[in-house]
mmJSON file of the N, C-alpha and C atoms, coordinates in Angstrom:
{"data_MODEL":{"atom_site":{
"group_PDB":["ATOM","ATOM","ATOM","ATOM","ATOM","ATOM","ATOM","ATOM","ATOM","ATOM","ATOM","ATOM","ATOM","ATOM","ATOM","ATOM","ATOM","ATOM","ATOM","ATOM","ATOM","ATOM","ATOM","ATOM","ATOM","ATOM","ATOM","ATOM","ATOM","ATOM","ATOM","ATOM","ATOM","ATOM","ATOM","ATOM","ATOM","ATOM","ATOM","ATOM","ATOM","ATOM","ATOM","ATOM","ATOM","ATOM","ATOM","ATOM","ATOM","ATOM","ATOM","ATOM","ATOM","ATOM","ATOM","ATOM","ATOM","ATOM","ATOM","ATOM","ATOM","ATOM","ATOM","ATOM","ATOM","ATOM","ATOM","ATOM","ATOM","ATOM","ATOM","ATOM","ATOM","ATOM","ATOM","ATOM","ATOM","ATOM","ATOM","ATOM","ATOM","ATOM","ATOM","ATOM","ATOM","ATOM","ATOM","ATOM","ATOM","ATOM","ATOM","ATOM","ATOM","ATOM","ATOM","ATOM","ATOM","ATOM","ATOM","ATOM","ATOM","ATOM","ATOM","ATOM","ATOM","ATOM","ATOM","ATOM","ATOM","ATOM","ATOM","ATOM","ATOM","ATOM","ATOM","ATOM","ATOM","ATOM","ATOM","ATOM","ATOM","ATOM","ATOM","ATOM","ATOM","ATOM","ATOM","ATOM","ATOM","ATOM","ATOM","ATOM","ATOM","ATOM","ATOM","ATOM","ATOM","ATOM","ATOM","ATOM","ATOM","ATOM","ATOM","ATOM","ATOM","ATOM","ATOM","ATOM","ATOM","ATOM","ATOM","ATOM","ATOM","ATOM","ATOM","ATOM","ATOM","ATOM","ATOM","ATOM","ATOM","ATOM","ATOM","ATOM","ATOM","ATOM","ATOM","ATOM","ATOM","ATOM","ATOM","ATOM","ATOM","ATOM","ATOM","ATOM","ATOM","ATOM","ATOM","ATOM"],
"id":[1,2,3,4,5,6,7,8,9,10,11,12,13,14,15,16,17,18,19,20,21,22,23,24,25,26,27,28,29,30,31,32,33,34,35,36,37,38,39,40,41,42,43,44,45,46,47,48,49,50,51,52,53,54,55,56,57,58,59,60,61,62,63,64,65,66,67,68,69,70,71,72,73,74,75,76,77,78,79,80,81,82,83,84,85,86,87,88,89,90,91,92,93,94,95,96,97,98,99,100,101,102,103,104,105,106,107,108,109,110,111,112,113,114,115,116,117,118,119,120,121,122,123,124,125,126,127,128,129,130,131,132,133,134,135,136,137,138,139,140,141,142,143,144,145,146,147,148,149,150,151,152,153,154,155,156,157,158,159,160,161,162,163,164,165,166,167,168,169,170,171,172,173,174,175,176,177,178,179,180],
"type_symbol":["N","C","C","N","C","C","N","C","C","N","C","C","N","C","C","N","C","C","N","C","C","N","C","C","N","C","C","N","C","C","N","C","C","N","C","C","N","C","C","N","C","C","N","C","C","N","C","C","N","C","C","N","C","C","N","C","C","N","C","C","N","C","C","N","C","C","N","C","C","N","C","C","N","C","C","N","C","C","N","C","C","N","C","C","N","C","C","N","C","C","N","C","C","N","C","C","N","C","C","N","C","C","N","C","C","N","C","C","N","C","C","N","C","C","N","C","C","N","C","C","N","C","C","N","C","C","N","C","C","N","C","C","N","C","C","N","C","C","N","C","C","N","C","C","N","C","C","N","C","C","N","C","C","N","C","C","N","C","C","N","C","C","N","C","C","N","C","C","N","C","C","N","C","C","N","C","C","N","C","C"],
"label_atom_id":["N","CA","C","N","CA","C","N","CA","C","N","CA","C","N","CA","C","N","CA","C","N","CA","C","N","CA","C","N","CA","C","N","CA","C","N","CA","C","N","CA","C","N","CA","C","N","CA","C","N","CA","C","N","CA","C","N","CA","C","N","CA","C","N","CA","C","N","CA","C","N","CA","C","N","CA","C","N","CA","C","N","CA","C","N","CA","C","N","CA","C","N","CA","C","N","CA","C","N","CA","C","N","CA","C","N","CA","C","N","CA","C","N","CA","C","N","CA","C","N","CA","C","N","CA","C","N","CA","C","N","CA","C","N","CA","C","N","CA","C","N","CA","C","N","CA","C","N","CA","C","N","CA","C","N","CA","C","N","CA","C","N","CA","C","N","CA","C","N","CA","C","N","CA","C","N","CA","C","N","CA","C","N","CA","C","N","CA","C","N","CA","C","N","CA","C","N","CA","C","N","CA","C","N","CA","C","N","CA","C"],
"label_alt_id":[null,null,null,null,null,null,null,null,null,null,null,null,null,null,null,null,null,null,null,null,null,null,null,null,null,null,null,null,null,null,null,null,null,null,null,null,null,null,null,null,null,null,null,null,null,null,null,null,null,null,null,null,null,null,null,null,null,null,null,null,null,null,null,null,null,null,null,null,null,null,null,null,null,null,null,null,null,null,null,null,null,null,null,null,null,null,null,null,null,null,null,null,null,null,null,null,null,null,null,null,null,null,null,null,null,null,null,null,null,null,null,null,null,null,null,null,null,null,null,null,null,null,null,null,null,null,null,null,null,null,null,null,null,null,null,null,null,null,null,null,null,null,null,null,null,null,null,null,null,null,null,null,null,null,null,null,null,null,null,null,null,null,null,null,null,null,null,null,null,null,null,null,null,null,null,null,null,null,null,null],
"label_comp_id":["MET","MET","MET","SER","SER","SER","ILE","ILE","ILE","LEU","LEU","LEU","TYR","TYR","TYR","VAL","VAL","VAL","LEU","LEU","LEU","ILE","ILE","ILE","PRO","PRO","PRO","LEU","LEU","LEU","GLY","GLY","GLY","LEU","LEU","LEU","VAL","VAL","VAL","LEU","LEU","LEU","VAL","VAL","VAL","ALA","ALA","ALA","PHE","PHE","PHE","GLY","GLY","GLY","ALA","ALA","ALA","TRP","TRP","TRP","ALA","ALA","ALA","PHE","PHE","PHE","PHE","PHE","PHE","TRP","TRP","TRP","ALA","ALA","ALA","VAL","VAL","VAL","GLY","GLY","GLY","SER","SER","SER","GLY","GLY","GLY","GLN","GLN","GLN","PHE","PHE","PHE","ASP","ASP","ASP","ASP","ASP","ASP","LEU","LEU","LEU","ASP","ASP","ASP","THR","THR","THR","PRO","PRO","PRO","GLY","GLY","GLY","TRP","TRP","TRP","SER","SER","SER","VAL","VAL","VAL","LEU","LEU","LEU","VAL","VAL","VAL","ASP","ASP","ASP","GLU","GLU","GLU","GLU","GLU","GLU","GLN","GLN","GLN","PRO","PRO","PRO","LYS","LYS","LYS","ASP","ASP","ASP","ALA","ALA","ALA","THR","THR","THR","LYS","LYS","LYS","ARG","ARG","ARG","PRO","PRO","PRO","GLU","GLU","GLU","GLU","GLU","GLU","THR","THR","THR","GLY","GLY","GLY","THR","THR","THR"],
"label_asym_id":["A","A","A","A","A","A","A","A","A","A","A","A","A","A","A","A","A","A","A","A","A","A","A","A","A","A","A","A","A","A","A","A","A","A","A","A","A","A","A","A","A","A","A","A","A","A","A","A","A","A","A","A","A","A","A","A","A","A","A","A","A","A","A","A","A","A","A","A","A","A","A","A","A","A","A","A","A","A","A","A","A","A","A","A","A","A","A","A","A","A","A","A","A","A","A","A","A","A","A","A","A","A","A","A","A","A","A","A","A","A","A","A","A","A","A","A","A","A","A","A","A","A","A","A","A","A","A","A","A","A","A","A","A","A","A","A","A","A","A","A","A","A","A","A","A","A","A","A","A","A","A","A","A","A","A","A","A","A","A","A","A","A","A","A","A","A","A","A","A","A","A","A","A","A","A","A","A","A","A","A"],
"label_entity_id":["1","1","1","1","1","1","1","1","1","1","1","1","1","1","1","1","1","1","1","1","1","1","1","1","1","1","1","1","1","1","1","1","1","1","1","1","1","1","1","1","1","1","1","1","1","1","1","1","1","1","1","1","1","1","1","1","1","1","1","1","1","1","1","1","1","1","1","1","1","1","1","1","1","1","1","1","1","1","1","1","1","1","1","1","1","1","1","1","1","1","1","1","1","1","1","1","1","1","1","1","1","1","1","1","1","1","1","1","1","1","1","1","1","1","1","1","1","1","1","1","1","1","1","1","1","1","1","1","1","1","1","1","1","1","1","1","1","1","1","1","1","1","1","1","1","1","1","1","1","1","1","1","1","1","1","1","1","1","1","1","1","1","1","1","1","1","1","1","1","1","1","1","1","1","1","1","1","1","1","1"],
"label_seq_id":[1,1,1,2,2,2,3,3,3,4,4,4,5,5,5,6,6,6,7,7,7,8,8,8,9,9,9,10,10,10,11,11,11,12,12,12,13,13,13,14,14,14,15,15,15,16,16,16,17,17,17,18,18,18,19,19,19,20,20,20,21,21,21,22,22,22,23,23,23,24,24,24,25,25,25,26,26,26,27,27,27,28,28,28,29,29,29,30,30,30,31,31,31,32,32,32,33,33,33,34,34,34,35,35,35,36,36,36,37,37,37,38,38,38,39,39,39,40,40,40,41,41,41,42,42,42,43,43,43,44,44,44,45,45,45,46,46,46,47,47,47,48,48,48,49,49,49,50,50,50,51,51,51,52,52,52,53,53,53,54,54,54,55,55,55,56,56,56,57,57,57,58,58,58,59,59,59,60,60,60],
"pdbx_PDB_ins_code":[null,null,null,null,null,null,null,null,null,null,null,null,null,null,null,null,null,null,null,null,null,null,null,null,null,null,null,null,null,null,null,null,null,null,null,null,null,null,null,null,null,null,null,null,null,null,null,null,null,null,null,null,null,null,null,null,null,null,null,null,null,null,null,null,null,null,null,null,null,null,null,null,null,null,null,null,null,null,null,null,null,null,null,null,null,null,null,null,null,null,null,null,null,null,null,null,null,null,null,null,null,null,null,null,null,null,null,null,null,null,null,null,null,null,null,null,null,null,null,null,null,null,null,null,null,null,null,null,null,null,null,null,null,null,null,null,null,null,null,null,null,null,null,null,null,null,null,null,null,null,null,null,null,null,null,null,null,null,null,null,null,null,null,null,null,null,null,null,null,null,null,null,null,null,null,null,null,null,null,null],
"Cartn_x":[90.955,91.563,92.081,91.453,91.898,93.219,93.584,94.86,96.037,95.823,96.885,97.276,96.352,96.659,97.617,97.71,98.639,99.93,99.798,100.964,101.905,101.376,102.247,103.11,102.56,103.444,104.412,103.935,104.809,105.963,105.687,106.738,107.72,107.217,108.1,108.986,108.434,109.234,110.332,110.01,111.014,112.108,111.745,112.739,113.624,113.029,113.805,114.769,114.321,115.192,116.339,116.047,117.089,118.106,117.644,118.56,119.421,118.814,119.586,120.644,120.29,121.235,122.384,122.088,123.132,124.092,123.563,124.437,125.199,124.629,125.343,126.518,126.295,127.347,128.476,128.128,129.151,129.92,129.234,129.884,130.775,130.456,131.257,132.392,132.549,133.696,133.484,132.266,132.012,132.455,132.513,132.84,134.206,135.066,136.371,137.304,137.329,138.254,137.459,137.179,136.373,137.222,138.529,139.364,140.05,140.506,141.305,140.557,139.29,138.633,138.573,138.435,138.416,139.774,140.848,142.194,142.678,142.124,142.609,142.322,141.396,141.096,142.263,142.988,144.06,145.394,145.519,146.775,146.917,148.091,148.359,148.615,148.116,148.369,149.721,150.293,151.552,151.347,152.395,152.314,152.366,151.522,151.569,152.857,153.313,154.512,154.207,155.176,154.991,155.036,153.894,153.793,154.152,154.417,154.697,156.179,157.049,158.476,158.751,159.72,160.134,161.056,161.114,161.952,163.419,163.985,165.399,165.63,164.577,164.719,164.645,164.037,163.856,165.08,166.003,167.197,167.031,165.988,165.807,166.148],
"Cartn_y":[111.342,112.294,111.602,110.525,109.838,109.089,108.859,108.193,109.066,110.38,111.272,110.996,110.501,110.165,108.975,108.218,107.092,107.487,108.208,108.516,109.533,110.52,111.527,110.906,110.155,109.51,108.502,107.778,106.831,107.565,108.685,109.488,110.022,110.458,110.961,109.852,108.658,107.524,107.19,107.205,106.916,107.979,109.245,110.323,110.17,109.843,109.647,108.475,107.393,106.242,106.614,107.35,107.788,108.69,109.62,110.499,109.701,108.724,107.874,107.092,106.525,105.745,106.623,107.856,108.769,109.099,109.46,109.818,108.609,107.43,106.226,105.993,106.169,105.977,106.992,108.234,109.248,108.915,108.486,108.16,106.937,106.004,104.782,104.901,106.084,106.313,105.934,105.811,105.426,106.497,107.749,108.844,109.449,108.748,109.284,109.394,108.405,108.393,108.154,109.234,109.117,108.994,109.303,109.319,107.988,107.3,106.087,104.981,104.68,103.609,103.884,105.131,105.452,105.273,105.622,105.486,104.048,103.224,101.847,101.042,101.498,100.816,100.962,102.065,102.341,101.731,101.24,100.69,99.255,98.956,97.589,96.699,95.488,94.514,93.866,93.318,92.607,91.377,91.035,89.853,88.612,87.635,86.404,85.633,84.922,84.103,82.981,82.657,81.622,80.248,79.613,78.321,77.168,77.462,76.376,76.012,76.795,76.482,75.242,74.479,73.306,73.738,72.972,73.367,73.59,72.829,73.009,74.332,74.897,76.18,77.353,77.172,78.28,78.451,77.514,77.622,77.044,76.298,75.698,74.237],
"Cartn_z":[153.874,154.774,156.033,156.44,157.651,157.43,156.174,155.888,156.317,156.389,156.842,158.292,159.087,160.475,160.56,159.495,159.444,158.731,157.614,156.798,157.44,158.138,158.755,159.857,160.799,161.788,161.16,160.15,159.47,158.793,158.158,157.541,158.566,159.705,160.757,161.315,161.444,161.92,160.916,159.631,158.607,158.567,158.726,158.763,159.993,161.137,162.356,162.195,161.577,161.338,160.404,159.345,158.416,159.095,159.929,160.656,161.622,162.33,163.232,162.461,161.308,160.51,160.022,159.628,159.172,160.304,161.462,162.576,163.104,163.025,163.395,162.445,161.137,160.146,160.348,160.633,160.876,162.145,163.178,164.436,164.366,163.49,163.392,162.379,161.772,160.893,159.444,158.996,157.609,156.613,157.035,156.127,156.429,157.165,157.521,156.317,155.459,154.325,153.053,152.346,151.133,149.871,149.953,148.754,148.466,149.49,149.288,148.539,148.822,148.065,146.558,146.174,144.747,144.095,144.807,144.263,144.285,145.154,145.254,143.984,143.185,141.924,140.952,141.041,140.098,140.498,141.721,142.21,141.731,141.162,140.722,141.92,141.852,142.9,142.656,143.711,143.557,142.695,141.931,141.096,141.979,141.726,142.533,142.257,143.281,143.101,142.132,141.316,140.306,140.973,141.093,141.766,140.84,139.565,138.624,138.58,139.245,139.229,140.074,139.622,140.365,141.493,142.583,143.715,143.362,142.404,142.054,141.318,140.705,140.011,140.963,142.101,143.047,143.945,143.935,144.755,146.15,146.391,147.717,147.69],
"occupancy":[1.0,1.0,1.0,1.0,1.0,1.0,1.0,1.0,1.0,1.0,1.0,1.0,1.0,1.0,1.0,1.0,1.0,1.0,1.0,1.0,1.0,1.0,1.0,1.0,1.0,1.0,1.0,1.0,1.0,1.0,1.0,1.0,1.0,1.0,1.0,1.0,1.0,1.0,1.0,1.0,1.0,1.0,1.0,1.0,1.0,1.0,1.0,1.0,1.0,1.0,1.0,1.0,1.0,1.0,1.0,1.0,1.0,1.0,1.0,1.0,1.0,1.0,1.0,1.0,1.0,1.0,1.0,1.0,1.0,1.0,1.0,1.0,1.0,1.0,1.0,1.0,1.0,1.0,1.0,1.0,1.0,1.0,1.0,1.0,1.0,1.0,1.0,1.0,1.0,1.0,1.0,1.0,1.0,1.0,1.0,1.0,1.0,1.0,1.0,1.0,1.0,1.0,1.0,1.0,1.0,1.0,1.0,1.0,1.0,1.0,1.0,1.0,1.0,1.0,1.0,1.0,1.0,1.0,1.0,1.0,1.0,1.0,1.0,1.0,1.0,1.0,1.0,1.0,1.0,1.0,1.0,1.0,1.0,1.0,1.0,1.0,1.0,1.0,1.0,1.0,1.0,1.0,1.0,1.0,1.0,1.0,1.0,1.0,1.0,1.0,1.0,1.0,1.0,1.0,1.0,1.0,1.0,1.0,1.0,1.0,1.0,1.0,1.0,1.0,1.0,1.0,1.0,1.0,1.0,1.0,1.0,1.0,1.0,1.0,1.0,1.0,1.0,1.0,1.0,1.0],
"B_iso_or_equiv":[0.0,0.0,0.0,0.0,0.0,0.0,0.0,0.0,0.0,0.0,0.0,0.0,0.0,0.0,0.0,0.0,0.0,0.0,0.0,0.0,0.0,0.0,0.0,0.0,0.0,0.0,0.0,0.0,0.0,0.0,0.0,0.0,0.0,0.0,0.0,0.0,0.0,0.0,0.0,0.0,0.0,0.0,0.0,0.0,0.0,0.0,0.0,0.0,0.0,0.0,0.0,0.0,0.0,0.0,0.0,0.0,0.0,0.0,0.0,0.0,0.0,0.0,0.0,0.0,0.0,0.0,0.0,0.0,0.0,0.0,0.0,0.0,0.0,0.0,0.0,0.0,0.0,0.0,0.0,0.0,0.0,0.0,0.0,0.0,0.0,0.0,0.0,0.0,0.0,0.0,0.0,0.0,0.0,0.0,0.0,0.0,0.0,0.0,0.0,0.0,0.0,0.0,0.0,0.0,0.0,0.0,0.0,0.0,0.0,0.0,0.0,0.0,0.0,0.0,0.0,0.0,0.0,0.0,0.0,0.0,0.0,0.0,0.0,0.0,0.0,0.0,0.0,0.0,0.0,0.0,0.0,0.0,0.0,0.0,0.0,0.0,0.0,0.0,0.0,0.0,0.0,0.0,0.0,0.0,0.0,0.0,0.0,0.0,0.0,0.0,0.0,0.0,0.0,0.0,0.0,0.0,0.0,0.0,0.0,0.0,0.0,0.0,0.0,0.0,0.0,0.0,0.0,0.0,0.0,0.0,0.0,0.0,0.0,0.0,0.0,0.0,0.0,0.0,0.0,0.0],
"pdbx_formal_charge":[null,null,null,null,null,null,null,null,null,null,null,null,null,null,null,null,null,null,null,null,null,null,null,null,null,null,null,null,null,null,null,null,null,null,null,null,null,null,null,null,null,null,null,null,null,null,null,null,null,null,null,null,null,null,null,null,null,null,null,null,null,null,null,null,null,null,null,null,null,null,null,null,null,null,null,null,null,null,null,null,null,null,null,null,null,null,null,null,null,null,null,null,null,null,null,null,null,null,null,null,null,null,null,null,null,null,null,null,null,null,null,null,null,null,null,null,null,null,null,null,null,null,null,null,null,null,null,null,null,null,null,null,null,null,null,null,null,null,null,null,null,null,null,null,null,null,null,null,null,null,null,null,null,null,null,null,null,null,null,null,null,null,null,null,null,null,null,null,null,null,null,null,null,null,null,null,null,null,null,null],
"auth_seq_id":[1,1,1,2,2,2,3,3,3,4,4,4,5,5,5,6,6,6,7,7,7,8,8,8,9,9,9,10,10,10,11,11,11,12,12,12,13,13,13,14,14,14,15,15,15,16,16,16,17,17,17,18,18,18,19,19,19,20,20,20,21,21,21,22,22,22,23,23,23,24,24,24,25,25,25,26,26,26,27,27,27,28,28,28,29,29,29,30,30,30,31,31,31,32,32,32,33,33,33,34,34,34,35,35,35,36,36,36,37,37,37,38,38,38,39,39,39,40,40,40,41,41,41,42,42,42,43,43,43,44,44,44,45,45,45,46,46,46,47,47,47,48,48,48,49,49,49,50,50,50,51,51,51,52,52,52,53,53,53,54,54,54,55,55,55,56,56,56,57,57,57,58,58,58,59,59,59,60,60,60],
"auth_comp_id":["MET","MET","MET","SER","SER","SER","ILE","ILE","ILE","LEU","LEU","LEU","TYR","TYR","TYR","VAL","VAL","VAL","LEU","LEU","LEU","ILE","ILE","ILE","PRO","PRO","PRO","LEU","LEU","LEU","GLY","GLY","GLY","LEU","LEU","LEU","VAL","VAL","VAL","LEU","LEU","LEU","VAL","VAL","VAL","ALA","ALA","ALA","PHE","PHE","PHE","GLY","GLY","GLY","ALA","ALA","ALA","TRP","TRP","TRP","ALA","ALA","ALA","PHE","PHE","PHE","PHE","PHE","PHE","TRP","TRP","TRP","ALA","ALA","ALA","VAL","VAL","VAL","GLY","GLY","GLY","SER","SER","SER","GLY","GLY","GLY","GLN","GLN","GLN","PHE","PHE","PHE","ASP","ASP","ASP","ASP","ASP","ASP","LEU","LEU","LEU","ASP","ASP","ASP","THR","THR","THR","PRO","PRO","PRO","GLY","GLY","GLY","TRP","TRP","TRP","SER","SER","SER","VAL","VAL","VAL","LEU","LEU","LEU","VAL","VAL","VAL","ASP","ASP","ASP","GLU","GLU","GLU","GLU","GLU","GLU","GLN","GLN","GLN","PRO","PRO","PRO","LYS","LYS","LYS","ASP","ASP","ASP","ALA","ALA","ALA","THR","THR","THR","LYS","LYS","LYS","ARG","ARG","ARG","PRO","PRO","PRO","GLU","GLU","GLU","GLU","GLU","GLU","THR","THR","THR","GLY","GLY","GLY","THR","THR","THR"],
"auth_asym_id":["A","A","A","A","A","A","A","A","A","A","A","A","A","A","A","A","A","A","A","A","A","A","A","A","A","A","A","A","A","A","A","A","A","A","A","A","A","A","A","A","A","A","A","A","A","A","A","A","A","A","A","A","A","A","A","A","A","A","A","A","A","A","A","A","A","A","A","A","A","A","A","A","A","A","A","A","A","A","A","A","A","A","A","A","A","A","A","A","A","A","A","A","A","A","A","A","A","A","A","A","A","A","A","A","A","A","A","A","A","A","A","A","A","A","A","A","A","A","A","A","A","A","A","A","A","A","A","A","A","A","A","A","A","A","A","A","A","A","A","A","A","A","A","A","A","A","A","A","A","A","A","A","A","A","A","A","A","A","A","A","A","A","A","A","A","A","A","A","A","A","A","A","A","A","A","A","A","A","A","A"],
"auth_atom_id":["N","CA","C","N","CA","C","N","CA","C","N","CA","C","N","CA","C","N","CA","C","N","CA","C","N","CA","C","N","CA","C","N","CA","C","N","CA","C","N","CA","C","N","CA","C","N","CA","C","N","CA","C","N","CA","C","N","CA","C","N","CA","C","N","CA","C","N","CA","C","N","CA","C","N","CA","C","N","CA","C","N","CA","C","N","CA","C","N","CA","C","N","CA","C","N","CA","C","N","CA","C","N","CA","C","N","CA","C","N","CA","C","N","CA","C","N","CA","C","N","CA","C","N","CA","C","N","CA","C","N","CA","C","N","CA","C","N","CA","C","N","CA","C","N","CA","C","N","CA","C","N","CA","C","N","CA","C","N","CA","C","N","CA","C","N","CA","C","N","CA","C","N","CA","C","N","CA","C","N","CA","C","N","CA","C","N","CA","C","N","CA","C","N","CA","C","N","CA","C","N","CA","C","N","CA","C","N","CA","C"],
"pdbx_PDB_model_num":[1,1,1,1,1,1,1,1,1,1,1,1,1,1,1,1,1,1,1,1,1,1,1,1,1,1,1,1,1,1,1,1,1,1,1,1,1,1,1,1,1,1,1,1,1,1,1,1,1,1,1,1,1,1,1,1,1,1,1,1,1,1,1,1,1,1,1,1,1,1,1,1,1,1,1,1,1,1,1,1,1,1,1,1,1,1,1,1,1,1,1,1,1,1,1,1,1,1,1,1,1,1,1,1,1,1,1,1,1,1,1,1,1,1,1,1,1,1,1,1,1,1,1,1,1,1,1,1,1,1,1,1,1,1,1,1,1,1,1,1,1,1,1,1,1,1,1,1,1,1,1,1,1,1,1,1,1,1,1,1,1,1,1,1,1,1,1,1,1,1,1,1,1,1,1,1,1,1,1,1]
}}}
């Protein structure tokens, strides 16, 4: 029964830390744009320039 004197304050400290972390994340803009990261997976990246061409083929 005496363990409750340790576990209850420890639980309250952990809840307070979690609430602080959540409000910090909201305040710093972590949840501002929830859609773009999911859609960025579907966007094709630009093709890399062909580095194997010789300078006379590139027109320079």
